[in-house]
ZALOGU-338317 format. One record per atom (N, C-alpha, C, O): residue in three letters; y, z, x. Coordinates in steps of 0.1 Angstrom, whole numbers, plus 5000, padded with zeros to 4 digits. Example, Ala and Ser with C-alpha at 12.3 -4.5 7.8 and 13.67 -1.06 7.14 Angstrom:
<pts>
ALA494350785132 ALA495550785123 ALA496750785132 ALA496750855142 SER497850715128 SER498950715137 SER500050795129 SER501150805134 
</pts>
This chain:
<pts>
UNK531856492091 UNK531156612086 UNK530556682098 UNK529956612106 UNK530656812099 UNK529956882110 UNK528456892108 UNK528056872096 UNK527756922118 UNK526356942117 UNK525957052107 UNK525057022099 UNK526557172107 UNK526257272097 UNK526457222083 UNK525757252074 UNK527557142081 UNK527757082068 UNK526756982064 UNK526256972052 UNK526256902074 UNK525256802071 UNK523856872067 UNK523156832058 UNK523556982075 UNK522357062072 UNK522457112057 UNK521457092050 UNK523557172053 UNK523757222040 UNK523557112030 UNK522957122019 UNK524256992032 UNK524156882023 UNK522756832021 UNK522256812010 UNK522056822032 UNK520656772032 UNK519756872024 UNK518956832015 UNK519857002027 UNK519057102021 UNK519357112006 UNK518357121998 UNK520557102002 UNK520957101988 UNK520356981981 UNK519856991970 UNK520456861987 UNK519856741981 UNK518356751980 UNK517856711970 UNK517656811990 UNK516256821989 UNK515856921978 UNK514956891970 UNK516657031977 UNK516357131966 UNK516657071952 UNK515857081943 UNK517756991951 UNK518056931938 UNK517056831934 UNK516756811922 UNK516456761944 UNK515456661941 UNK514056721940 UNK513056641936 UNK513856851942 UNK512556911941 UNK511656881952 UNK510456881951 UNK512256851964 UNK511456811976 UNK511256941984 UNK512256991989 UNK510056981986 UNK509857101995 UNK509957052010 UNK509656932013 UNK510557132018 UNK510857092032 UNK510757212041 UNK510557332037 UNK510857182054 UNK510857282064 UNK511657232076 UNK511357122081 UNK512657312080 UNK513457272092 UNK512657302104 UNK512157412105 UNK512657212113 UNK511857232126 UNK512757192138 UNK514057192136 UNK512157162149 UNK512957112160 UNK513957202166 UNK513757322166 UNK515057142171 UNK516057222178 UNK516757322170 UNK517257422174 UNK516957292157 UNK517657382148 UNK516757512147 UNK517257622148 UNK515457492144 UNK514557602143 UNK514457682156 UNK514557802156 UNK514357612168 UNK514257692180 UNK515657762183 UNK515657862190 UNK516757702179 UNK518057772181 UNK518157892172 UNK518657992176 UNK517557892160 UNK517558002151 UNK516658112156 UNK517058232154 UNK515558082162 UNK514558182167 UNK514758212181 UNK514258312186 UNK515458132189 UNK515558152203 UNK517058142208 UNK517858212203 UNK517258052217 UNK518558042223 UNK519257912217 UNK518657812218 UNK520457932211 UNK521057812205 UNK521457712215 UNK521757742227 UNK521257582212 UNK521657472220 UNK522157362211 UNK521757352199 UNK523057282216 UNK523557172208 UNK522557062206 UNK521757032215 UNK522556992195 UNK521756882192 UNK522456802181 UNK523156852173 UNK522156672181 UNK522656582170 UNK521656552160 UNK521956482150 UNK520456602162 UNK519356582152 UNK519056702144 UNK519056812149 UNK518756682131 UNK518256782123 UNK516856732119 UNK516656632113 UNK515856812124 UNK514456772121 UNK513856842109 UNK514056972109 UNK513256772100 UNK512656832088 UNK511356772085 UNK511156652087 UNK510356862081 UNK509156812076 UNK509356822061 UNK509756922055 UNK508956712054 UNK509156702039 UNK507856662032 UNK507156572036 UNK507656732021 UNK506556692012 UNK507256602001 UNK507856651991 UNK507056472003 UNK507856381995 UNK507056261990 UNK506056221997 UNK507356211978 UNK506656091973 UNK507755991970 UNK508956021972 UNK507355871965 UNK508355771963 UNK509455801953 UNK510555761954 UNK509055871942 UNK510055901932 UNK511056001937 UNK512255981935 UNK510656101945 UNK511556191951 UNK512456121961 UNK513656151962 UNK511856031968 UNK512655951979 UNK513755871972 UNK514855861978 UNK513555821960 UNK514555751953 UNK515755841950 UNK516955791951 UNK515555971948 UNK516656061945 UNK517456081958 UNK518656091957 UNK516856081970 UNK517556101982 UNK518455971985 UNK519555981989 UNK517855861982 UNK518555731984 UNK519755721975 UNK520755661978 UNK519755791963 UNK520955791954 UNK522055881959 UNK523255851958 UNK521655991966 UNK522656081971 UNK523256031984 UNK524456051986 UNK522455981993 UNK522955942006 UNK523155792007 UNK522255722012 UNK524355752002 UNK524555602001 UNK525755562011 UNK526555652015 UNK525755432014 UNK526955382021 UNK528255402013 UNK528155412000 UNK529355412019 UNK529655392033 UNK529555512041 UNK529855512053 UNK529255632035 UNK529255752043 UNK527955772051 UNK527955842061 UNK526855712046 UNK525555742052 UNK524755612054 UNK524955512047 UNK523855612063 UNK522855512065 UNK521455572062 UNK521055662069 UNK520855522052 UNK519455562049 UNK518755432044 UNK518955392032 UNK517955372052 UNK517355252049 UNK516155262039 UNK515155332042 UNK516355202027 UNK515255212017 UNK513955162021 UNK512855232018 UNK513855062029 UNK512555012034 UNK511955112044 UNK510755132043 UNK512755172052 UNK512255262062 UNK511655392055 UNK510655442058 UNK512455432044 UNK511955542036 UNK510655512029 UNK509755592030 UNK510555402023 UNK509355362016 UNK508155352025 UNK507055402022 UNK508355292037 UNK507355282046 UNK506855412052 UNK505655442053 UNK507855502055 UNK507455632060 UNK506655712050 UNK505755782053 UNK507055712037 UNK506355782027 UNK504955732026 UNK504055812025 UNK504755602026 UNK503455542025 UNK502555572037 UNK501355602035 UNK503155572049 UNK502355592061 UNK502355742065 UNK501655772075 UNK503055822059 UNK503355962063 UNK503855962077 UNK503356032086 UNK504955882078 UNK505655872091 UNK506955942091 UNK507156052085 UNK507955882097 UNK509355942098 UNK510355832094 UNK510255712097 UNK511455892088 UNK512655812085 UNK513855892088 UNK513756012089 UNK514955822090 UNK516155912093 UNK517355872085 UNK517455762080 UNK518255972084 UNK519555962077 UNK520555972087 UNK520556072096 UNK521555892087 UNK522655902097 UNK523955922089 UNK524355852080 UNK524756032093 UNK526056052088 UNK526955962096 UNK527155982108 UNK527555862090 UNK528255752097 UNK529555802103 UNK530155742112 UNK530155912097 UNK531355972103 UNK531156042116 UNK531856022125 UNK530156132116 UNK529956212128 UNK528856152138 UNK528856182150 UNK527956072133 UNK526856022141 UNK525656112141 UNK524656082147 UNK525856232135 UNK524656322134 UNK523656262125 UNK523956182116 UNK522356302128 UNK521356242119 UNK520256352116 UNK520156452122 UNK519556322105 UNK518456402100 UNK517256312101 UNK517156202096 UNK516256362108 UNK514956302109 UNK513956362100 UNK513756482101 UNK513456292090 UNK512556342080 UNK511156302084 UNK510856182084 UNK510356392087 UNK508956372090 UNK508056402078 UNK508056522073 UNK507456302073 UNK506656322060 UNK505456412064 UNK504656382073 UNK505256512056 UNK504056602057 UNK502756522058 UNK502556452049 UNK501956552068 UNK500656482069 UNK499556572065 UNK499856692060 UNK498356522065 UNK497156602062 UNK496556672074 UNK495556742073 UNK497256672085 UNK496656732097 UNK496656882095 UNK497556942089 UNK495656952099 UNK495457102097 UNK496757172103 UNK497157272096 UNK497257132114 UNK498357202120 UNK499657182111 UNK500357282108 UNK499857062107 UNK500957032098 UNK500957112085 UNK501857182081 UNK499757122079 UNK499557192067 UNK499757342069 UNK500357412061 UNK499257392080 UNK499357532083 UNK500757582085 UNK501257672079 UNK501457502093 UNK502857542096 UNK503757532084 UNK504757602082 UNK503457432076 UNK504257412064 UNK504057522054 UNK505057572048 UNK502857572053 UNK502557682044 UNK503157812049 UNK503357902041 UNK503357822062 UNK503857952067 UNK505357952069 UNK505958062073 UNK506057852065 UNK507557852067 UNK508157972061 UNK507658032052 UNK509358002066 UNK510058122061 UNK511458092058 UNK512057992063 UNK512058172050 UNK513558152046 UNK514358232056 UNK514158342059 UNK515458162061 UNK516458232069 UNK517858182064 UNK517958082056 UNK518858252068 UNK520158222064 UNK520858152076 UNK520858212087 UNK521358032074 UNK522057952084 UNK523457922079 UNK523557842070 UNK524457972085 UNK525857942081 UNK526057962066 UNK526757882060 UNK525458072061 UNK525658102047 UNK524758032037 UNK524858052025 UNK523857952042 UNK522857872034 UNK521457912037 UNK521057932048 UNK520657932026 UNK519257962028 UNK518457842031 UNK518657732025 UNK517757852042 UNK516957732047 UNK515457782048 UNK515157892051 UNK514557682046 UNK513157702049 UNK512957652063 UNK513157532065 UNK512457742071 UNK512357712086 UNK510957742091 UNK510357832086 UNK510457662100 UNK509157692106 UNK509257832113 UNK510357872118 UNK508157902113 UNK508058032119 UNK508258022134 UNK508157912140 UNK508558132141 UNK508658132156 UNK507458082162 UNK507458002172 UNK506258122157 UNK504958082163 UNK504857922162 UNK504457862172 UNK505157872150 UNK504957732148 UNK505957652155 UNK505757532159 UNK507157712157 UNK508257642165 UNK507757632180 UNK507957522186 UNK507257742185 UNK506657732199 UNK505657632200 UNK505657552209 UNK504657632191 UNK503557542191 UNK504057392190 UNK503557312198 UNK504957372181 UNK505457232180 UNK506157182192 UNK506057072196 UNK506957272198 UNK507657242210 UNK506757212222 UNK506957112229 UNK505657292223 UNK504657262233 UNK503957132230 UNK503657062240 UNK503657102218 UNK502956982214 UNK503756862218 UNK503256762224 UNK505056872214 UNK505956752218 UNK506056742233 UNK506056632238 UNK506156852240 UNK506156842255 UNK504956782260 UNK504956702270 UNK503756812254 UNK502556742259 UNK502456592256 UNK501856522263 UNK503156552246 UNK503256412242 UNK504156332251 UNK503956212252 UNK505056392257 UNK506056322265 UNK505956362280 UNK506956342287 UNK504856412284 UNK504656442298 UNK505356572303 UNK505656572315 UNK505556672295 UNK506056792299 UNK507556812299 UNK508156862308 UNK508156762288 UNK509656772287 UNK510156912289 UNK509757002283 UNK511056922299 UNK511657052302 UNK512457102291 UNK512557232289 UNK513157022283 UNK513957062272 UNK513057132261 UNK513357232256 UNK511857062258 UNK510957122248 UNK510357252254 UNK510257352246 UNK509957252266 UNK509357372272 UNK510357482272 UNK510057602269 UNK511657452276 UNK512657552276 UNK512957612262 UNK513057732261 UNK512957532252 UNK513057582238 UNK511857672235 UNK512157782229 UNK510657632238 UNK509457712235 UNK509557852242 UNK509257952237 UNK509957842255 UNK510057962263 UNK511158062257 UNK510858182256 UNK512258012253 UNK513358102248 UNK512858162234 UNK513158282232 UNK512258092226 UNK511758152213 UNK510658252217 UNK510658362211 UNK509758222226 UNK508758322230 UNK509358452235 UNK508958562231 UNK510358432244 UNK511058552249 UNK511758642239 UNK511558762238 UNK512458572230 UNK513258652220 UNK512458702209 UNK512858792202 UNK511358642206 UNK510558682194 UNK509258752199 UNK508358782191 UNK509158782212 UNK507858832218 UNK507258942210 UNK506058942208 UNK507959042207 UNK507459162200 UNK506859132186 UNK506059202181 UNK507359032180 UNK506959002166 UNK505958882165 UNK505558852153 UNK505658822176 UNK504758702175 UNK503258742171 UNK502758842175 UNK502658662163 UNK501258672160 UNK500458592171 UNK500258472170 UNK500058672180 UNK499458612192 UNK498058552189 UNK497758452195 UNK497358612180 UNK496058552176 UNK496258412170 UNK495558312173 UNK497258402161 UNK497558272155 UNK497958172166 UNK497458052167 UNK498858212176 UNK499258122187 UNK498058082195 UNK497957962198 UNK497258172199 UNK496158142208 UNK495158042201 UNK494657952207 UNK494958072188 UNK494057982181 UNK494557832180 UNK493757742183 UNK495757822178 UNK496357682177 UNK496557622191 UNK496357502193 UNK496857702201 UNK496857652215 UNK495557592219 UNK495557482225 UNK494457652215 UNK493157592218 UNK492957472210 UNK492457362215 UNK493157472197 UNK492957352188 UNK493857232192 UNK493357122192 UNK495057262196 UNK495957152200 UNK495857112214 UNK496557022219 UNK495057182222 UNK494857152236 UNK496157172244 UNK496557082251 UNK496757282243 UNK498057312249 UNK497957422260 UNK498957482263 UNK496757452264 UNK496557562273 UNK497457572285 UNK498057672288 UNK497557462292 UNK498357462305 UNK499757482302 UNK500457562309 UNK500357422291 UNK501757452288 UNK501957592283 UNK502957652286 UNK500957642275 UNK501057782271 UNK501057882282 UNK501757972283 UNK500157852292 UNK500057942304 UNK501357942312 UNK501858042317 UNK502057822312 UNK503357812319 UNK504357902312 UNK505157972318 UNK504357892298 UNK505357972291 UNK505058122293 UNK506058202296 UNK503858162293 UNK503558302295 UNK503858352309 UNK504358462311 UNK503658262319 UNK503958302333 UNK505558312335 UNK505958402342 UNK506258212329 UNK507758212332 UNK508558302323 UNK509658332326 UNK507958352312 UNK508658442303 UNK509158572308 UNK508458632316 UNK510358602305 UNK510958742308 UNK510958822295 UNK511858802287 UNK509858902294 UNK509758972281 UNK509859122282 UNK509759192272 UNK510159172294 UNK510259322296 UNK511559372291 UNK511759492292 
</pts>
C-alpha cells in the first residue's frame, strides 16, 4: 500500500470510528510548505478506549501491526502508539490529544485540506511551524525540523497570523529558533 493510500485508509477508519484527528508532522509541513518524503504519518487523535477498539478491529494482522497493549497504554497515559503497514513498512504515529494549552489550541484550529482526493483535517501553517520548532528544541536543533518550519514560513508568509505565532513562541520558549527562521527566510 502506498503512503497516500495508507493516509486515506487511516483517515476513513478514524472518521468511521468517530475519532476526531489532526494530521501533523511532515505530511502537514509538506502540504503547507515544501514536499519531502517521509515514512511516518503523524496524527493527533482525541480517542478513548472504546474508539481505540474500533481501530484495532480495522487494522489487524497479517496486513498491519497495531499492538493492543500499546494502544491501551497510550490512551491511558495520553501518549503515542503506532500502526505499521506490514507490506510497505510505512507507519502512522497516533499522538493522543493531551490537556496542554498548545495541544488544545492547535487541535481546535485544525483546517480541512484535500490531499490526493481525500479531505483531511490538518494542523494550520502556524501550528505546523510551532510544532516543528518545538520538536527541534527537544532534539537539540534538528535541521530537518527547522527546514520544514522555514519552508512553511516562507510559502505561507503572507497568510500567517503573526500575533498567534509570537504569542506561542513566547509561551513555548522558542525565541532563538523563531529568530533563526525569520533571519533565514526568503519572503520577498
